[in-house]
NUPATI-334249 format. One record per residue: x, y, z of N, C-alpha, C in turn; residue number from 1. Coordinates in steps of 0.1 Angstrom, whole numbers, plus 5000, padded with zeros to 4 digits. Atoms other than C-alpha are relative to their C-alpha. Last residue first. Example, Ala and Ser with C-alpha at 12.3 -4.5 7.8 and 13.67 -1.06 7.14 Angstrom:
<torses>
<n.x:4991, n.y:4989, n.z:5000, ca.x:5137, ca.y:4989, ca.z:5071, c.x:4992, c.y:5011, c.z:5008, pos:2>
<n.x:5009, n.y:4988, n.z:5000, ca.x:5123, ca.y:4955, ca.z:5078, c.x:5009, c.y:5012, c.z:5000, pos:1>
</torses>
This chain:
<torses>
<n.x:5007, n.y:4987, n.z:4995, ca.x:2790, ca.y:3339, ca.z:4743, c.x:5011, c.y:5007, c.z:5009, pos:139>
<n.x:5001, n.y:5001, n.z:4987, ca.x:2810, ca.y:3317, ca.z:4717, c.x:4989, c.y:5011, c.z:5006, pos:138>
<n.x:4990, n.y:4993, n.z:4996, ca.x:2799, ca.y:3313, ca.z:4680, c.x:4999, c.y:5000, c.z:5016, pos:137>
<n.x:5002, n.y:4989, n.z:4992, ca.x:2782, ca.y:3290, ca.z:4659, c.x:5009, c.y:5011, c.z:5003, pos:136>
<n.x:4994, n.y:4989, n.z:5005, ca.x:2784, ca.y:3257, ca.z:4641, c.x:4994, c.y:5011, c.z:5010, pos:135>
<n.x:5005, n.y:4987, n.z:4994, ca.x:2775, ca.y:3222, ca.z:4654, c.x:5007, c.y:5011, c.z:4993, pos:134>
<n.x:4990, n.y:4992, n.z:5003, ca.x:2782, ca.y:3189, ca.z:4633, c.x:4992, c.y:5016, c.z:5007, pos:133>
<n.x:5009, n.y:4986, n.z:5001, ca.x:2765, ca.y:3160, ca.z:4649, c.x:5010, c.y:5011, c.z:4995, pos:132>
<n.x:4993, n.y:4987, n.z:4995, ca.x:2777, ca.y:3124, ca.z:4645, c.x:4990, c.y:5010, c.z:4996, pos:131>
<n.x:4990, n.y:5000, n.z:4988, ca.x:2769, ca.y:3086, ca.z:4643, c.x:5008, c.y:5013, c.z:5002, pos:130>
<n.x:5001, n.y:5012, n.z:4993, ca.x:2751, ca.y:3088, ca.z:4608, c.x:5011, c.y:4997, c.z:5012, pos:129>
<n.x:4994, n.y:5014, n.z:5011, ca.x:2749, ca.y:3122, ca.z:4601, c.x:4998, c.y:4985, c.z:5008, pos:128>
<n.x:4996, n.y:5014, n.z:4994, ca.x:2732, ca.y:3151, ca.z:4617, c.x:5002, c.y:4992, c.z:4990, pos:127>
<n.x:5004, n.y:5010, n.z:5011, ca.x:2734, ca.y:3191, ca.z:4606, c.x:5005, c.y:4986, c.z:5008, pos:126>
<n.x:4999, n.y:5015, n.z:4997, ca.x:2734, ca.y:3216, ca.z:4631, c.x:4996, c.y:4993, c.z:4987, pos:125>
<n.x:5004, n.y:5011, n.z:5011, ca.x:2736, ca.y:3255, ca.z:4625, c.x:5002, c.y:4985, c.z:5004, pos:124>
<n.x:5008, n.y:4993, n.z:5017, ca.x:2735, ca.y:3288, ca.z:4641, c.x:4998, c.y:4991, c.z:4995, pos:123>
<n.x:5002, n.y:5011, n.z:5011, ca.x:2740, ca.y:3275, ca.z:4677, c.x:4997, c.y:5006, c.z:4989, pos:122>
<n.x:5010, n.y:4996, n.z:5011, ca.x:2753, ca.y:3303, ca.z:4704, c.x:4999, c.y:4989, c.z:4987, pos:121>
<n.x:4992, n.y:4997, n.z:5013, ca.x:2774, ca.y:3290, ca.z:4733, c.x:4986, c.y:5006, c.z:4992, pos:120>
<n.x:4988, n.y:4994, n.z:4998, ca.x:2769, ca.y:3284, ca.z:4770, c.x:5004, c.y:5004, c.z:4985, pos:119>
<n.x:4988, n.y:5007, n.z:5010, ca.x:2733, ca.y:3274, ca.z:4765, c.x:5011, c.y:5008, c.z:5001, pos:118>
<n.x:4995, n.y:5009, n.z:4995, ca.x:2705, ca.y:3286, ca.z:4789, c.x:5015, c.y:4993, c.z:4995, pos:117>
<n.x:4994, n.y:4993, n.z:4988, ca.x:2701, ca.y:3322, ca.z:4779, c.x:5007, c.y:4987, c.z:5006, pos:116>
<n.x:4984, n.y:4995, n.z:5001, ca.x:2698, ca.y:3306, ca.z:4741, c.x:5005, c.y:5007, c.z:5016, pos:115>
<n.x:5002, n.y:4983, n.z:5005, ca.x:2668, ca.y:3284, ca.z:4752, c.x:5013, c.y:5005, c.z:5000, pos:114>
<n.x:4994, n.y:4994, n.z:5012, ca.x:2678, ca.y:3247, ca.z:4750, c.x:5000, c.y:5013, c.z:4996, pos:113>
<n.x:4982, n.y:5003, n.z:4998, ca.x:2673, ca.y:3238, ca.z:4785, c.x:5004, c.y:5007, c.z:4988, pos:112>
<n.x:4992, n.y:4990, n.z:4988, ca.x:2637, ca.y:3256, ca.z:4783, c.x:5016, c.y:4998, c.z:5002, pos:111>
<n.x:4997, n.y:4988, n.z:5009, ca.x:2633, ca.y:3233, ca.z:4752, c.x:5001, c.y:5012, c.z:5008, pos:110>
<n.x:4987, n.y:4998, n.z:5007, ca.x:2639, ca.y:3205, ca.z:4772, c.x:4999, c.y:5008, c.z:4992, pos:109>
<n.x:4990, n.y:4998, n.z:4995, ca.x:2615, ca.y:3214, ca.z:4799, c.x:5012, c.y:4997, c.z:4995, pos:108>
<n.x:4997, n.y:4985, n.z:4994, ca.x:2586, ca.y:3224, ca.z:4779, c.x:5014, c.y:5000, c.z:5006, pos:107>
<n.x:4998, n.y:4992, n.z:5008, ca.x:2588, ca.y:3190, ca.z:4760, c.x:5006, c.y:5015, c.z:5002, pos:106>
<n.x:4987, n.y:5005, n.z:5005, ca.x:2591, ca.y:3170, ca.z:4792, c.x:5003, c.y:5009, c.z:4987, pos:105>
<n.x:4990, n.y:4993, n.z:4990, ca.x:2562, ca.y:3186, ca.z:4805, c.x:5013, c.y:4997, c.z:4996, pos:104>
<n.x:5000, n.y:4986, n.z:5000, ca.x:2540, ca.y:3182, ca.z:4772, c.x:5011, c.y:5007, c.z:5011, pos:103>
<n.x:4989, n.y:4994, n.z:5013, ca.x:2552, ca.y:3146, ca.z:4769, c.x:5001, c.y:5014, c.z:5000, pos:102>
<n.x:4984, n.y:5003, n.z:4996, ca.x:2540, ca.y:3138, ca.z:4807, c.x:5008, c.y:5006, c.z:4986, pos:101>
<n.x:4997, n.y:4990, n.z:4995, ca.x:2504, ca.y:3155, ca.z:4797, c.x:5018, c.y:5000, c.z:5007, pos:100>
<n.x:4998, n.y:4984, n.z:5004, ca.x:2500, ca.y:3136, ca.z:4768, c.x:5008, c.y:5009, c.z:5008, pos:99>
<n.x:5012, n.y:4990, n.z:5000, ca.x:2508, ca.y:3102, ca.z:4783, c.x:5000, c.y:5012, c.z:4995, pos:98>
<n.x:5001, n.y:4990, n.z:4991, ca.x:2540, ca.y:3084, ca.z:4771, c.x:4985, c.y:5007, c.z:5000, pos:97>
<n.x:5001, n.y:4986, n.z:5005, ca.x:2539, ca.y:3055, ca.z:4749, c.x:4996, c.y:5009, c.z:5013, pos:96>
<n.x:5013, n.y:4997, n.z:5003, ca.x:2551, ca.y:3026, ca.z:4769, c.x:4997, c.y:5012, c.z:4993, pos:95>
<n.x:5007, n.y:5008, n.z:5013, ca.x:2586, ca.y:3012, ca.z:4768, c.x:4987, c.y:5003, c.z:4994, pos:94>
<n.x:4999, n.y:5013, n.z:4998, ca.x:2594, ca.y:3023, ca.z:4803, c.x:4994, c.y:4991, c.z:4990, pos:93>
<n.x:4996, n.y:5001, n.z:4983, ca.x:2583, ca.y:3057, ca.z:4796, c.x:4998, c.y:4983, c.z:5002, pos:92>
<n.x:5005, n.y:5015, n.z:4997, ca.x:2579, ca.y:3062, ca.z:4754, c.x:5005, c.y:5001, c.z:5018, pos:91>
<n.x:4998, n.y:5002, n.z:4985, ca.x:2580, ca.y:3096, ca.z:4737, c.x:4998, c.y:4988, c.z:5008, pos:90>
<n.x:5005, n.y:5010, n.z:4991, ca.x:2577, ca.y:3099, ca.z:4698, c.x:5007, c.y:5001, c.z:5012, pos:89>
<n.x:5010, n.y:5012, n.z:5006, ca.x:2582, ca.y:3123, ca.z:4671, c.x:4994, c.y:4989, c.z:5007, pos:88>
<n.x:5002, n.y:5017, n.z:4993, ca.x:2595, ca.y:3153, ca.z:4695, c.x:4990, c.y:4991, c.z:4988, pos:87>
<n.x:5010, n.y:5004, n.z:5007, ca.x:2609, ca.y:3186, ca.z:4676, c.x:4997, c.y:4987, c.z:5003, pos:86>
<n.x:5000, n.y:5015, n.z:5007, ca.x:2634, ca.y:3197, ca.z:4697, c.x:4991, c.y:4995, c.z:4997, pos:85>
<n.x:5012, n.y:5006, n.z:4991, ca.x:2641, ca.y:3236, ca.z:4700, c.x:5005, c.y:4982, c.z:4993, pos:84>
<n.x:4999, n.y:5014, n.z:5000, ca.x:2675, ca.y:3253, ca.z:4694, c.x:4987, c.y:4995, c.z:5007, pos:83>
<n.x:5006, n.y:5007, n.z:4986, ca.x:2672, ca.y:3293, ca.z:4694, c.x:4996, c.y:4985, c.z:4992, pos:82>
<n.x:4990, n.y:5000, n.z:4989, ca.x:2696, ca.y:3312, ca.z:4672, c.x:4994, c.y:4994, c.z:5010, pos:81>
<n.x:4996, n.y:4985, n.z:4994, ca.x:2668, ca.y:3328, ca.z:4647, c.x:5010, c.y:4998, c.z:5014, pos:80>
<n.x:5008, n.y:4988, n.z:5006, ca.x:2653, ca.y:3292, ca.z:4643, c.x:5005, c.y:5013, c.z:5006, pos:79>
<n.x:4995, n.y:4989, n.z:4995, ca.x:2670, ca.y:3259, ca.z:4649, c.x:4995, c.y:5013, c.z:4992, pos:78>
<n.x:5003, n.y:4985, n.z:5006, ca.x:2653, ca.y:3230, ca.z:4650, c.x:5007, c.y:5010, c.z:5002, pos:77>
<n.x:4997, n.y:4984, n.z:4997, ca.x:2665, ca.y:3194, ca.z:4665, c.x:4997, c.y:5009, c.z:4990, pos:76>
<n.x:4990, n.y:4994, n.z:5010, ca.x:2650, ca.y:3162, ca.z:4652, c.x:5001, c.y:5016, c.z:5006, pos:75>
<n.x:5005, n.y:4987, n.z:5005, ca.x:2629, ca.y:3138, ca.z:4671, c.x:5012, c.y:5004, c.z:4994, pos:74>
<n.x:4995, n.y:4998, n.z:5015, ca.x:2630, ca.y:3106, ca.z:4689, c.x:4994, c.y:5010, c.z:4997, pos:73>
<n.x:5006, n.y:4990, n.z:5009, ca.x:2623, ca.y:3102, ca.z:4728, c.x:5008, c.y:4998, c.z:4987, pos:72>
<n.x:4995, n.y:4998, n.z:5012, ca.x:2630, ca.y:3075, ca.z:4755, c.x:4994, c.y:5009, c.z:4993, pos:71>
<n.x:5007, n.y:4989, n.z:5009, ca.x:2624, ca.y:3078, ca.z:4793, c.x:5006, c.y:4999, c.z:4982, pos:70>
<n.x:4990, n.y:4998, n.z:5010, ca.x:2636, ca.y:3049, ca.z:4814, c.x:4991, c.y:5008, c.z:4992, pos:69>
<n.x:5009, n.y:5000, n.z:5013, ca.x:2619, ca.y:3051, ca.z:4847, c.x:5009, c.y:5003, c.z:4990, pos:68>
<n.x:4992, n.y:4997, n.z:5012, ca.x:2641, ca.y:3046, ca.z:4880, c.x:4991, c.y:4996, c.z:4987, pos:67>
<n.x:5002, n.y:5009, n.z:5011, ca.x:2618, ca.y:3047, ca.z:4911, c.x:5010, c.y:5001, c.z:4991, pos:66>
<n.x:4995, n.y:5017, n.z:4998, ca.x:2629, ca.y:3059, ca.z:4946, c.x:4999, c.y:4992, c.z:4989, pos:65>
<n.x:5005, n.y:5004, n.z:4986, ca.x:2602, ca.y:3090, ca.z:4943, c.x:5006, c.y:4986, c.z:5003, pos:64>
<n.x:5009, n.y:4994, n.z:4993, ca.x:2615, ca.y:3097, ca.z:4907, c.x:4993, c.y:4990, c.z:5011, pos:63>
<n.x:5007, n.y:5005, n.z:4988, ca.x:2647, ca.y:3085, ca.z:4894, c.x:4990, c.y:5010, c.z:5005, pos:62>
<n.x:5007, n.y:4991, n.z:4992, ca.x:2651, ca.y:3093, ca.z:4855, c.x:4998, c.y:4992, c.z:5013, pos:61>
<n.x:5009, n.y:5004, n.z:4987, ca.x:2668, ca.y:3069, ca.z:4834, c.x:5000, c.y:5011, c.z:5006, pos:60>
<n.x:4996, n.y:4995, n.z:4986, ca.x:2679, ca.y:3084, ca.z:4798, c.x:4993, c.y:4991, c.z:5011, pos:59>
<n.x:5004, n.y:5009, n.z:4988, ca.x:2674, ca.y:3072, ca.z:4764, c.x:5005, c.y:5004, c.z:5012, pos:58>
<n.x:4990, n.y:4998, n.z:4987, ca.x:2680, ca.y:3098, ca.z:4732, c.x:4991, c.y:4990, c.z:5009, pos:57>
<n.x:5008, n.y:5007, n.z:4989, ca.x:2671, ca.y:3091, ca.z:4695, c.x:5006, c.y:4998, c.z:5013, pos:56>
<n.x:4990, n.y:5003, n.z:4986, ca.x:2682, ca.y:3118, ca.z:4672, c.x:4991, c.y:4992, c.z:5009, pos:55>
<n.x:5005, n.y:4998, n.z:4987, ca.x:2665, ca.y:3120, ca.z:4637, c.x:5010, c.y:4998, c.z:5013, pos:54>
<n.x:5015, n.y:4999, n.z:5002, ca.x:2668, ca.y:3120, ca.z:4599, c.x:4996, c.y:5003, c.z:5014, pos:53>
<n.x:5003, n.y:4988, n.z:5009, ca.x:2707, ca.y:3120, ca.z:4593, c.x:4986, c.y:5007, c.z:5004, pos:52>
<n.x:5002, n.y:5005, n.z:5015, ca.x:2713, ca.y:3097, ca.z:4623, c.x:4995, c.y:5012, c.z:4994, pos:51>
<n.x:5003, n.y:4987, n.z:5010, ca.x:2723, ca.y:3103, ca.z:4657, c.x:5001, c.y:4994, c.z:4987, pos:50>
<n.x:5000, n.y:5004, n.z:5015, ca.x:2717, ca.y:3078, ca.z:4685, c.x:5000, c.y:5011, c.z:4989, pos:49>
<n.x:5005, n.y:4993, n.z:5008, ca.x:2720, ca.y:3085, ca.z:4723, c.x:5005, c.y:4996, c.z:4986, pos:48>
<n.x:4999, n.y:5002, n.z:5013, ca.x:2722, ca.y:3070, ca.z:4754, c.x:4996, c.y:5005, c.z:4989, pos:47>
<n.x:5002, n.y:4991, n.z:5008, ca.x:2722, ca.y:3086, ca.z:4792, c.x:5005, c.y:4990, c.z:4987, pos:46>
<n.x:5001, n.y:5012, n.z:5012, ca.x:2725, ca.y:3059, ca.z:4819, c.x:4995, c.y:5009, c.z:4987, pos:45>
<n.x:4988, n.y:5011, n.z:5002, ca.x:2716, ca.y:3085, ca.z:4844, c.x:4999, c.y:4993, c.z:4991, pos:44>
<n.x:5000, n.y:5007, n.z:5014, ca.x:2695, ca.y:3114, ca.z:4856, c.x:5012, c.y:4990, c.z:4999, pos:43>
<n.x:4988, n.y:5012, n.z:5003, ca.x:2686, ca.y:3121, ca.z:4891, c.x:4998, c.y:4996, c.z:4988, pos:42>
<n.x:5001, n.y:5016, n.z:4999, ca.x:2656, ca.y:3146, ca.z:4891, c.x:5014, c.y:4995, c.z:4996, pos:41>
<n.x:5005, n.y:5006, n.z:4989, ca.x:2655, ca.y:3184, ca.z:4895, c.x:4999, c.y:4986, c.z:5004, pos:40>
<n.x:5013, n.y:5008, n.z:5004, ca.x:2682, ca.y:3191, ca.z:4869, c.x:4990, c.y:4995, c.z:5014, pos:39>
<n.x:5015, n.y:4995, n.z:4995, ca.x:2700, ca.y:3224, ca.z:4876, c.x:4989, c.y:4989, c.z:4999, pos:38>
<n.x:5001, n.y:4987, n.z:4994, ca.x:2729, ca.y:3214, ca.z:4854, c.x:4985, c.y:5004, c.z:5004, pos:37>
<n.x:4997, n.y:5002, n.z:4987, ca.x:2730, ca.y:3174, ca.z:4848, c.x:4998, c.y:5017, c.z:5008, pos:36>
<n.x:5009, n.y:5005, n.z:4994, ca.x:2712, ca.y:3177, ca.z:4813, c.x:5001, c.y:5002, c.z:5016, pos:35>
<n.x:5013, n.y:4989, n.z:5002, ca.x:2736, ca.y:3200, ca.z:4799, c.x:4988, c.y:4996, c.z:5011, pos:34>
<n.x:4996, n.y:4988, n.z:4997, ca.x:2766, ca.y:3178, ca.z:4810, c.x:4992, c.y:5013, c.z:5003, pos:33>
<n.x:4997, n.y:5005, n.z:4986, ca.x:2752, ca.y:3146, ca.z:4799, c.x:5001, c.y:5013, c.z:5010, pos:32>
<n.x:5013, n.y:5002, n.z:4995, ca.x:2744, ca.y:3162, ca.z:4768, c.x:4996, c.y:4999, c.z:5014, pos:31>
<n.x:5008, n.y:4984, n.z:4998, ca.x:2778, ca.y:3175, ca.z:4763, c.x:4984, c.y:4998, c.z:5006, pos:30>
<n.x:4993, n.y:4993, n.z:4988, ca.x:2791, ca.y:3141, ca.z:4774, c.x:4995, c.y:5012, c.z:5001, pos:29>
<n.x:5005, n.y:5006, n.z:4987, ca.x:2766, ca.y:3121, ca.z:4751, c.x:5005, c.y:5008, c.z:5014, pos:28>
<n.x:5015, n.y:4992, n.z:4996, ca.x:2773, ca.y:3145, ca.z:4724, c.x:4995, c.y:4995, c.z:5012, pos:27>
<n.x:5000, n.y:4990, n.z:4997, ca.x:2811, ca.y:3129, ca.z:4726, c.x:4988, c.y:5013, c.z:5005, pos:26>
<n.x:4994, n.y:4997, n.z:4983, ca.x:2803, ca.y:3100, ca.z:4728, c.x:5002, c.y:5009, c.z:5000, pos:25>
<n.x:5011, n.y:5003, n.z:4990, ca.x:2779, ca.y:3101, ca.z:4695, c.x:5004, c.y:5002, c.z:5014, pos:24>
<n.x:5003, n.y:5015, n.z:5003, ca.x:2809, ca.y:3116, ca.z:4678, c.x:4987, c.y:5001, c.z:5008, pos:23>
<n.x:4997, n.y:5007, n.z:4990, ca.x:2810, ca.y:3155, ca.z:4674, c.x:4996, c.y:4986, c.z:4998, pos:22>
<n.x:5006, n.y:5010, n.z:5001, ca.x:2818, ca.y:3179, ca.z:4647, c.x:5002, c.y:4987, c.z:5011, pos:21>
<n.x:4998, n.y:5014, n.z:4991, ca.x:2824, ca.y:3210, ca.z:4657, c.x:4993, c.y:4990, c.z:4995, pos:20>
<n.x:5005, n.y:5009, n.z:5008, ca.x:2826, ca.y:3246, ca.z:4639, c.x:5004, c.y:4985, c.z:5003, pos:19>
<n.x:4994, n.y:5012, n.z:4997, ca.x:2834, ca.y:3276, ca.z:4660, c.x:4992, c.y:4991, c.z:4991, pos:18>
<n.x:5010, n.y:5007, n.z:5005, ca.x:2832, ca.y:3312, ca.z:4657, c.x:5006, c.y:4987, c.z:5003, pos:17>
<n.x:4992, n.y:5006, n.z:5009, ca.x:2846, ca.y:3335, ca.z:4684, c.x:4993, c.y:4989, c.z:4993, pos:16>
<n.x:5003, n.y:4999, n.z:5012, ca.x:2818, ca.y:3359, ca.z:4695, c.x:5011, c.y:4991, c.z:4990, pos:15>
<n.x:5014, n.y:5000, n.z:5005, ca.x:2826, ca.y:3361, ca.z:4732, c.x:5002, c.y:5002, c.z:4985, pos:14>
<n.x:5005, n.y:4985, n.z:5007, ca.x:2863, ca.y:3358, ca.z:4742, c.x:4988, c.y:4995, c.z:4996, pos:13>
<n.x:5004, n.y:4991, n.z:4992, ca.x:2879, ca.y:3330, ca.z:4763, c.x:4998, c.y:5013, c.z:4997, pos:12>
<n.x:5002, n.y:4989, n.z:5006, ca.x:2876, ca.y:3297, ca.z:4746, c.x:4998, c.y:5013, c.z:5010, pos:11>
<n.x:4993, n.y:4991, n.z:4994, ca.x:2885, ca.y:3270, ca.z:4770, c.x:5001, c.y:5014, c.z:4990, pos:10>
<n.x:5001, n.y:4998, n.z:4988, ca.x:2858, ca.y:3249, ca.z:4764, c.x:5010, c.y:5008, c.z:5006, pos:9>
<n.x:5012, n.y:4991, n.z:4999, ca.x:2856, ca.y:3256, ca.z:4725, c.x:5001, c.y:5000, c.z:5017, pos:8>
<n.x:5000, n.y:4984, n.z:5003, ca.x:2891, ca.y:3244, ca.z:4722, c.x:4990, c.y:5009, c.z:5005, pos:7>
<n.x:4990, n.y:4993, n.z:4989, ca.x:2883, ca.y:3212, ca.z:4741, c.x:5002, c.y:5017, c.z:4995, pos:6>
<n.x:5005, n.y:4999, n.z:4987, ca.x:2855, ca.y:3204, ca.z:4719, c.x:5008, c.y:5006, c.z:5014, pos:5>
<n.x:5003, n.y:5011, n.z:4989, ca.x:2872, ca.y:3209, ca.z:4691, c.x:4997, c.y:5003, c.z:5006, pos:4>
<n.x:5001, n.y:5013, n.z:5006, ca.x:2875, ca.y:3230, ca.z:4658, c.x:4997, c.y:4988, c.z:5008, pos:3>
<n.x:5003, n.y:5011, n.z:4989, ca.x:2872, ca.y:3267, ca.z:4669, c.x:4996, c.y:4987, c.z:4994, pos:2>
<n.x:5012, n.y:5012, n.z:4996, ca.x:2879, ca.y:3288, ca.z:4641, c.x:5003, c.y:4989, c.z:5008, pos:1>
</torses>
């Protein structure tokens, strides 16, 4: 059983089970790495709050030379090894995001969470105060 992020990174065979408890700092590292893969826009200053009932994520996105802060609150869901993010709130520079932007962001986030995009198969996810517990298997 793989129990650390380092062990998961060095796993060399598919189908190995893992169960890893990540702190907020470790989760930010994972989110930063995943967000940066093929990102069409520069992303910076990612912050993350993990709570039993939700995730709060804030990040800066640069578009046409302007930096905007995007804040989202929601909860991850897992259905048949597919992770999706159920948004509860989205703000741009502190104001509610227009619906068309929310739809685009939701679509992009859920595309990034698609099984083919993730380097692992996530079978369960549990949120706690300042931590997330992920379980699944390697690809």
